[in-house]
N, C-alpha and C positions, 0 to 999 in steps of 0.2 A: 563401570557400566553408566553411572551418573555424570562422570566427565565427559564420557563420548556424547551423552544427551545434551551436556551442558554447552558443549563446542559446536554441537550440531546446532542447538537453539540460536548461539550466537552469529553463526554463520548464517542462518535464515534471515535473524533481525536485520543483519547489514544489506542481506538483498532485498527484504521488505523495505527499508530507508529507501533505496535508490528506485524501487518499484512507486513507493509513494510520491518521492519527487517527480517523477517522470509522470505520474498521473496528476499531479497536481498542474503540469505544466500543459497538459494535454487539456485540462479544466478551464485554466486560462485562457487557452487559445479558443476554445469553445465560447469562452463568455465572450472574447472579443468579436468571436463570428456571431455570436447569438445565434447559436446551433442548440435547441432546447434538448433535440434527442442527444447529442454528443455530451453535453452537460449531465444528463441523467444516466448515462452509461459510465460517466467519469466518476459521479457520485457514489452509484452503486459499488464500483469497483473500490473505490477509495474504503467504503463502509468495512467491505470485507476485508481488505487489507489490516485496517484499523482493529477489526475483531480479531485478527491472526495476529497481530502485535501484541494486543493487551493480554492474550492466550499465551503467549512465548513469554511476556516479561513477568509474569504471574510465578 
C-alpha cells in the first residue's frame, strides 16, 4: 500500500513541476504586460501549488 502511495505521489510531483513551470511562464507574461489582476491570480495559484508540493515531499 505504501509503495502505491509513493508512486502516486511521485507522479503528482512530476505533474506539479510542470504546472509550476507553466504558471511561472504565465506570471512572467503578466509582468511584461503589467497586468496586476493576472499577476495576483498567478501568485495565488503558485502558492497553492507550492503548498501541495511541500505536503507531498514531506
